Short mmCIF file of the C-alpha atoms (twelve columns), coordinates in Angstrom:
data_MODEL
# 
_entry.id   MODEL 
# 
loop_
_atom_site.group_PDB 
_atom_site.id 
_atom_site.type_symbol 
_atom_site.label_atom_id 
_atom_site.label_alt_id 
_atom_site.label_comp_id 
_atom_site.label_asym_id 
_atom_site.label_seq_id 
_atom_site.Cartn_x 
_atom_site.Cartn_y 
_atom_site.Cartn_z 
_atom_site.pdbx_PDB_model_num 
ATOM 1   C CA . UNK A 1   -8.908  28.361 -46.631  1 
ATOM 2   C CA . UNK A 2   -10.632 26.401 -43.874  1 
ATOM 3   C CA . UNK A 3   -13.984 27.031 -45.537  1 
ATOM 4   C CA . UNK A 4   -13.025 25.137 -48.721  1 
ATOM 5   C CA . UNK A 5   -14.523 21.673 -49.044  1 
ATOM 6   C CA . UNK A 6   -14.781 21.315 -52.850  1 
ATOM 7   C CA . UNK A 7   -11.664 21.463 -55.049  1 
ATOM 8   C CA . UNK A 8   -12.042 21.524 -58.834  1 
ATOM 9   C CA . UNK A 9   -9.170  20.805 -61.199  1 
ATOM 10  C CA . UNK A 10  -8.704  21.797 -64.789  1 
ATOM 11  C CA . UNK A 11  -7.529  18.756 -66.766  1 
ATOM 12  C CA . UNK A 12  -5.381  19.767 -69.746  1 
ATOM 13  C CA . UNK A 13  -1.940  20.986 -68.651  1 
ATOM 14  C CA . UNK A 14  -3.004  20.823 -65.005  1 
ATOM 15  C CA . UNK A 15  -3.466  17.068 -64.583  1 
ATOM 16  C CA . UNK A 16  -1.893  15.854 -67.837  1 
ATOM 17  C CA . UNK A 17  0.055   17.013 -70.887  1 
ATOM 18  C CA . UNK A 18  -1.994  18.673 -73.614  1 
ATOM 19  C CA . UNK A 19  -0.666  21.895 -75.141  1 
ATOM 20  C CA . UNK A 20  2.637   20.202 -75.959  1 
ATOM 21  C CA . UNK A 21  0.772   17.822 -78.281  1 
ATOM 22  C CA . UNK A 22  -1.224  20.636 -79.901  1 
ATOM 23  C CA . UNK A 23  1.991   22.579 -80.455  1 
ATOM 24  C CA . UNK A 24  3.542   19.555 -82.159  1 
ATOM 25  C CA . UNK A 25  0.427   19.190 -84.346  1 
ATOM 26  C CA . UNK A 26  0.599   22.845 -85.314  1 
ATOM 27  C CA . UNK A 27  4.267   22.470 -86.260  1 
ATOM 28  C CA . UNK A 28  3.382   19.441 -88.412  1 
ATOM 29  C CA . UNK A 29  0.655   21.489 -90.117  1 
ATOM 30  C CA . UNK A 30  2.985   24.428 -90.797  1 
ATOM 31  C CA . UNK A 31  5.560   21.983 -92.154  1 
ATOM 32  C CA . UNK A 32  3.115   21.124 -94.964  1 
ATOM 33  C CA . UNK A 33  3.662   24.624 -96.367  1 
ATOM 34  C CA . UNK A 34  7.406   24.884 -95.783  1 
ATOM 35  C CA . UNK A 35  8.175   25.382 -99.483  1 
ATOM 36  C CA . UNK A 36  5.634   28.196 -99.913  1 
ATOM 37  C CA . UNK A 37  5.254   30.133 -96.670  1 
ATOM 38  C CA . UNK A 38  7.179   30.877 -93.458  1 
ATOM 39  C CA . UNK A 39  6.074   29.005 -90.355  1 
ATOM 40  C CA . UNK A 40  5.023   32.275 -88.668  1 
ATOM 41  C CA . UNK A 41  2.619   33.197 -91.479  1 
ATOM 42  C CA . UNK A 42  0.937   29.793 -91.472  1 
ATOM 43  C CA . UNK A 43  0.677   29.759 -87.683  1 
ATOM 44  C CA . UNK A 44  -0.895  33.223 -87.597  1 
ATOM 45  C CA . UNK A 45  -3.405  32.278 -90.306  1 
ATOM 46  C CA . UNK A 46  -4.360  29.125 -88.417  1 
ATOM 47  C CA . UNK A 47  -4.826  31.031 -85.157  1 
ATOM 48  C CA . UNK A 48  -6.992  33.637 -86.872  1 
ATOM 49  C CA . UNK A 49  -9.172  30.842 -88.256  1 
ATOM 50  C CA . UNK A 50  -9.439  29.259 -84.807  1 
ATOM 51  C CA . UNK A 51  -10.566 32.543 -83.259  1 
ATOM 52  C CA . UNK A 52  -13.112 33.131 -86.024  1 
ATOM 53  C CA . UNK A 53  -14.650 29.717 -85.487  1 
ATOM 54  C CA . UNK A 54  -14.353 29.374 -81.724  1 
ATOM 55  C CA . UNK A 55  -18.012 30.225 -81.122  1 
ATOM 56  C CA . UNK A 56  -19.020 27.524 -83.625  1 
ATOM 57  C CA . UNK A 57  -16.627 24.671 -82.823  1 
ATOM 58  C CA . UNK A 58  -15.706 25.310 -79.204  1 
ATOM 59  C CA . UNK A 59  -12.478 23.862 -77.822  1 
ATOM 60  C CA . UNK A 60  -10.800 20.579 -78.702  1 
ATOM 61  C CA . UNK A 61  -9.191  18.439 -81.367  1 
ATOM 62  C CA . UNK A 62  -12.117 18.227 -83.780  1 
ATOM 63  C CA . UNK A 63  -12.502 21.982 -84.015  1 
ATOM 64  C CA . UNK A 64  -8.744  22.273 -84.451  1 
ATOM 65  C CA . UNK A 65  -8.856  19.796 -87.338  1 
ATOM 66  C CA . UNK A 66  -11.637 21.752 -89.065  1 
ATOM 67  C CA . UNK A 67  -9.644  24.955 -88.668  1 
ATOM 68  C CA . UNK A 68  -6.567  23.301 -90.194  1 
ATOM 69  C CA . UNK A 69  -8.726  22.215 -93.138  1 
ATOM 70  C CA . UNK A 70  -10.115 25.714 -93.633  1 
ATOM 71  C CA . UNK A 71  -6.692  27.321 -93.335  1 
ATOM 72  C CA . UNK A 72  -5.215  24.876 -95.839  1 
ATOM 73  C CA . UNK A 73  -8.004  25.788 -98.253  1 
ATOM 74  C CA . UNK A 74  -7.000  29.456 -98.004  1 
ATOM 75  C CA . UNK A 75  -3.285  28.788 -98.447  1 
ATOM 76  C CA . UNK A 76  -3.334  26.174 -101.227 1 
ATOM 77  C CA . UNK A 77  -4.764  25.587 -104.683 1 
ATOM 78  C CA . UNK A 78  -7.441  23.011 -105.489 1 
ATOM 79  C CA . UNK A 79  -5.022  20.309 -106.613 1 
ATOM 80  C CA . UNK A 80  -2.644  20.523 -103.653 1 
ATOM 81  C CA . UNK A 81  -5.524  20.798 -101.187 1 
ATOM 82  C CA . UNK A 82  -6.608  17.229 -101.858 1 
ATOM 83  C CA . UNK A 83  -3.227  15.880 -100.784 1 
ATOM 84  C CA . UNK A 84  -3.051  18.259 -97.842  1 
ATOM 85  C CA . UNK A 85  -6.471  17.168 -96.571  1 
ATOM 86  C CA . UNK A 86  -5.272  13.583 -96.131  1 
ATOM 87  C CA . UNK A 87  -2.201  14.724 -94.211  1 
ATOM 88  C CA . UNK A 88  -4.292  17.008 -91.989  1 
ATOM 89  C CA . UNK A 89  -6.586  14.125 -91.107  1 
ATOM 90  C CA . UNK A 90  -3.508  12.092 -90.164  1 
ATOM 91  C CA . UNK A 91  -2.316  14.918 -87.900  1 
ATOM 92  C CA . UNK A 92  -5.727  15.064 -86.231  1 
ATOM 93  C CA . UNK A 93  -5.998  11.308 -85.784  1 
ATOM 94  C CA . UNK A 94  -2.534  11.236 -84.252  1 
ATOM 95  C CA . UNK A 95  -3.547  14.005 -81.833  1 
ATOM 96  C CA . UNK A 96  -6.632  12.032 -80.781  1 
ATOM 97  C CA . UNK A 97  -4.506  9.006  -79.953  1 
ATOM 98  C CA . UNK A 98  -1.765  10.645 -77.926  1 
ATOM 99  C CA . UNK A 99  -0.919  8.912  -74.651  1 
ATOM 100 C CA . UNK A 100 -2.206  10.418 -71.420  1 
ATOM 101 C CA . UNK A 101 0.899   11.606 -69.597  1 
ATOM 102 C CA . UNK A 102 0.182   12.717 -66.040  1 
ATOM 103 C CA . UNK A 103 2.102   15.724 -64.810  1 
ATOM 104 C CA . UNK A 104 4.534   15.236 -61.971  1 
ATOM 105 C CA . UNK A 105 2.919   14.790 -58.574  1 
ATOM 106 C CA . UNK A 106 -0.685  14.594 -59.781  1 
ATOM 107 C CA . UNK A 107 -1.568  11.036 -58.784  1 
ATOM 108 C CA . UNK A 108 -0.175  11.152 -55.252  1 
ATOM 109 C CA . UNK A 109 -1.595  14.641 -54.568  1 
ATOM 110 C CA . UNK A 110 -5.107  13.678 -55.624  1 
ATOM 111 C CA . UNK A 111 -4.838  10.470 -53.656  1 
ATOM 112 C CA . UNK A 112 -4.236  12.448 -50.473  1 
ATOM 113 C CA . UNK A 113 -6.821  15.145 -51.137  1 
ATOM 114 C CA . UNK A 114 -9.689  12.792 -52.024  1 
ATOM 115 C CA . UNK A 115 -9.862  11.539 -48.421  1 
ATOM 116 C CA . UNK A 116 -10.600 15.017 -47.073  1 
ATOM 117 C CA . UNK A 117 -12.209 17.005 -49.913  1 
ATOM 118 C CA . UNK A 118 -14.803 16.591 -52.628  1 
ATOM 119 C CA . UNK A 119 -12.753 16.625 -55.836  1 
ATOM 120 C CA . UNK A 120 -14.115 17.696 -59.221  1 
ATOM 121 C CA . UNK A 121 -12.807 17.897 -62.787  1 
ATOM 122 C CA . UNK A 122 -13.848 21.137 -64.515  1 
ATOM 123 C CA . UNK A 123 -12.353 21.290 -67.985  1 
ATOM 124 C CA . UNK A 124 -12.998 22.512 -71.522  1 
ATOM 125 C CA . UNK A 125 -12.594 20.450 -74.663  1 
ATOM 126 C CA . UNK A 126 -14.166 17.819 -76.869  1 
ATOM 127 C CA . UNK A 127 -16.446 15.511 -74.871  1 
ATOM 128 C CA . UNK A 128 -15.263 12.173 -76.296  1 
ATOM 129 C CA . UNK A 129 -11.599 13.134 -76.203  1 
ATOM 130 C CA . UNK A 130 -11.738 14.362 -72.612  1 
ATOM 131 C CA . UNK A 131 -13.611 11.238 -71.542  1 
ATOM 132 C CA . UNK A 132 -10.935 9.142  -73.268  1 
ATOM 133 C CA . UNK A 133 -8.137  10.978 -71.485  1 
ATOM 134 C CA . UNK A 134 -9.809  10.744 -68.105  1 
ATOM 135 C CA . UNK A 135 -10.429 7.026  -68.580  1 
ATOM 136 C CA . UNK A 136 -6.807  6.377  -69.575  1 
ATOM 137 C CA . UNK A 137 -5.447  8.608  -66.820  1 
ATOM 138 C CA . UNK A 138 -6.498  6.189  -64.088  1 
ATOM 139 C CA . UNK A 139 -7.748  9.142  -62.022  1 
ATOM 140 C CA . UNK A 140 -11.511 8.644  -62.312  1 
ATOM 141 C CA . UNK A 141 -11.948 7.186  -58.844  1 
ATOM 142 C CA . UNK A 142 -10.510 10.358 -57.317  1 
ATOM 143 C CA . UNK A 143 -13.396 12.549 -58.470  1 
ATOM 144 C CA . UNK A 144 -16.891 13.075 -57.157  1 
ATOM 145 C CA . UNK A 145 -17.999 14.817 -60.357  1 
ATOM 146 C CA . UNK A 146 -16.735 15.391 -63.925  1 
ATOM 147 C CA . UNK A 147 -17.757 18.578 -65.744  1 
ATOM 148 C CA . UNK A 148 -16.679 18.977 -69.391  1 
ATOM 149 C CA . UNK A 149 -17.573 22.579 -70.126  1 
ATOM 150 C CA . UNK A 150 -18.177 24.352 -73.431  1 
ATOM 151 C CA . UNK A 151 -16.508 27.428 -71.941  1 
ATOM 152 C CA . UNK A 152 -15.173 28.743 -68.659  1 
ATOM 153 C CA . UNK A 153 -16.790 32.074 -68.053  1 
ATOM 154 C CA . UNK A 154 -18.354 33.396 -64.868  1 
ATOM 155 C CA . UNK A 155 -21.822 32.032 -65.635  1 
ATOM 156 C CA . UNK A 156 -20.344 28.589 -66.423  1 
ATOM 157 C CA . UNK A 157 -18.784 28.394 -62.970  1 
ATOM 158 C CA . UNK A 158 -21.986 29.662 -61.368  1 
ATOM 159 C CA . UNK A 159 -23.881 26.806 -63.020  1 
ATOM 160 C CA . UNK A 160 -21.256 24.329 -61.813  1 
ATOM 161 C CA . UNK A 161 -21.342 25.357 -58.165  1 
ATOM 162 C CA . UNK A 162 -25.151 25.392 -58.212  1 
ATOM 163 C CA . UNK A 163 -25.074 21.840 -59.550  1 
ATOM 164 C CA . UNK A 164 -22.648 20.899 -56.790  1 
ATOM 165 C CA . UNK A 165 -24.839 22.647 -54.211  1 
ATOM 166 C CA . UNK A 166 -21.762 24.555 -53.150  1 
ATOM 167 C CA . UNK A 167 -21.269 28.172 -52.096  1 
ATOM 168 C CA . UNK A 168 -18.469 30.118 -53.838  1 
ATOM 169 C CA . UNK A 169 -16.555 30.563 -50.579  1 
ATOM 170 C CA . UNK A 170 -16.411 26.776 -50.214  1 
ATOM 171 C CA . UNK A 171 -15.027 26.273 -53.734  1 
ATOM 172 C CA . UNK A 172 -11.422 26.213 -54.994  1 
ATOM 173 C CA . UNK A 173 -10.505 26.041 -58.686  1 
ATOM 174 C CA . UNK A 174 -7.021  24.829 -59.654  1 
ATOM 175 C CA . UNK A 175 -5.689  25.346 -63.170  1 
ATOM 176 C CA . UNK A 176 -2.966  26.594 -65.482  1 
ATOM 177 C CA . UNK A 177 -4.905  29.412 -67.181  1 
ATOM 178 C CA . UNK A 178 -5.297  32.775 -65.448  1 
ATOM 179 C CA . UNK A 179 -7.950  33.712 -68.012  1 
ATOM 180 C CA . UNK A 180 -10.115 30.585 -67.788  1 
ATOM 181 C CA . UNK A 181 -9.379  28.985 -64.417  1 
ATOM 182 C CA . UNK A 182 -8.664  31.924 -62.138  1 
ATOM 183 C CA . UNK A 183 -10.334 35.237 -63.000  1 
ATOM 184 C CA . UNK A 184 -13.924 33.956 -63.470  1 
ATOM 185 C CA . UNK A 185 -13.806 32.061 -60.151  1 
ATOM 186 C CA . UNK A 186 -12.444 35.038 -58.224  1 
ATOM 187 C CA . UNK A 187 -15.210 37.148 -59.739  1 
ATOM 188 C CA . UNK A 188 -17.922 34.952 -58.191  1 
ATOM 189 C CA . UNK A 189 -16.220 34.894 -54.803  1 
ATOM 190 C CA . UNK A 190 -14.435 31.554 -54.975  1 
ATOM 191 C CA . UNK A 191 -10.819 30.608 -54.327  1 
ATOM 192 C CA . UNK A 192 -8.446  30.023 -57.246  1 
ATOM 193 C CA . UNK A 193 -4.980  28.483 -57.460  1 
ATOM 194 C CA . UNK A 194 -2.732  28.946 -60.494  1 
ATOM 195 C CA . UNK A 195 -0.172  26.317 -61.499  1 
ATOM 196 C CA . UNK A 196 1.679   27.586 -64.610  1 
ATOM 197 C CA . UNK A 197 2.500   25.268 -67.492  1 
ATOM 198 C CA . UNK A 198 5.501   25.965 -69.719  1 
ATOM 199 C CA . UNK A 199 3.335   26.248 -72.862  1 
ATOM 200 C CA . UNK A 200 0.148   28.310 -73.133  1 
ATOM 201 C CA . UNK A 201 -2.155  28.623 -76.132  1 
ATOM 202 C CA . UNK A 202 -2.204  32.240 -77.371  1 
ATOM 203 C CA . UNK A 203 -5.935  32.503 -76.685  1 
ATOM 204 C CA . UNK A 204 -5.309  31.811 -72.981  1 
ATOM 205 C CA . UNK A 205 -2.476  34.320 -72.516  1 
ATOM 206 C CA . UNK A 206 -3.000  36.603 -69.530  1 
ATOM 207 C CA . UNK A 207 0.141   38.204 -68.160  1 
ATOM 208 C CA . UNK A 208 -1.310  40.235 -65.296  1 
ATOM 209 C CA . UNK A 209 -1.913  38.208 -62.151  1 
ATOM 210 C CA . UNK A 210 -4.839  39.106 -59.912  1 
ATOM 211 C CA . UNK A 211 -4.376  40.759 -56.550  1 
ATOM 212 C CA . UNK A 212 -6.764  38.965 -54.251  1 
ATOM 213 C CA . UNK A 213 -6.630  37.217 -50.896  1 
ATOM 214 C CA . UNK A 214 -8.564  34.410 -52.605  1 
ATOM 215 C CA . UNK A 215 -5.753  33.844 -55.149  1 
ATOM 216 C CA . UNK A 216 -2.790  31.477 -54.791  1 
ATOM 217 C CA . UNK A 217 0.037   30.487 -57.085  1 
ATOM 218 C CA . UNK A 218 1.960   27.211 -56.866  1 
ATOM 219 C CA . UNK A 219 5.025   25.981 -58.743  1 
ATOM 220 C CA . UNK A 220 3.574   22.479 -58.920  1 
ATOM 221 C CA . UNK A 221 0.494   20.578 -57.799  1 
ATOM 222 C CA . UNK A 222 2.216   19.128 -54.718  1 
ATOM 223 C CA . UNK A 223 2.330   22.578 -53.089  1 
ATOM 224 C CA . UNK A 224 -1.447  22.430 -52.602  1 
ATOM 225 C CA . UNK A 225 -0.815  19.970 -49.780  1 
ATOM 226 C CA . UNK A 226 0.907   22.734 -47.822  1 
ATOM 227 C CA . UNK A 227 -2.439  24.513 -47.569  1 
ATOM 228 C CA . UNK A 228 -5.069  21.770 -47.802  1 
# 
């Protein structure tokens, strides 16, 4: 632990609320078909569309909106689709204007860490939306560098630490996703700390936790201060 001098944080559901809003948007989308199809069927169709298009759209609200549009086209006729399209756009616009709600303990923890460590944001998502959330969060001054990534695979983290001129053993990644924030970093020889969030997108589900001396798990972000 003493070798760590750069700490990177995932943003969505690590620094602020995100998946809760996406879940609400998905429920609103499924509600549009309540008279024709069960919620479960609509949700599964939407997820399948998201997975099919992930390599094209990446992560974020805009890709989610396009997937809702495509799914609605599959589940509706031409006449009803026109009305649905307007409602889907409303759902997407509402999602893009959600308030930035910091998770408990984030502000004070970062405020203490920034005096002793180089702090970084390393997050996936839509560029404009993530910039908006960071700006509204009031946390910008805490970070040395902001990296909005198209994906979070091993090579993406390797590029990040090269850009930071940082060795893996000096790097700690903190996030809520075992799949995206933890496993790729451990693979390149970095440290990784998992802080679970009560909601996880199906694509990020990873039940098995790694067994590694470089892995830590905290109940909340404040527990980092017990180690760093």
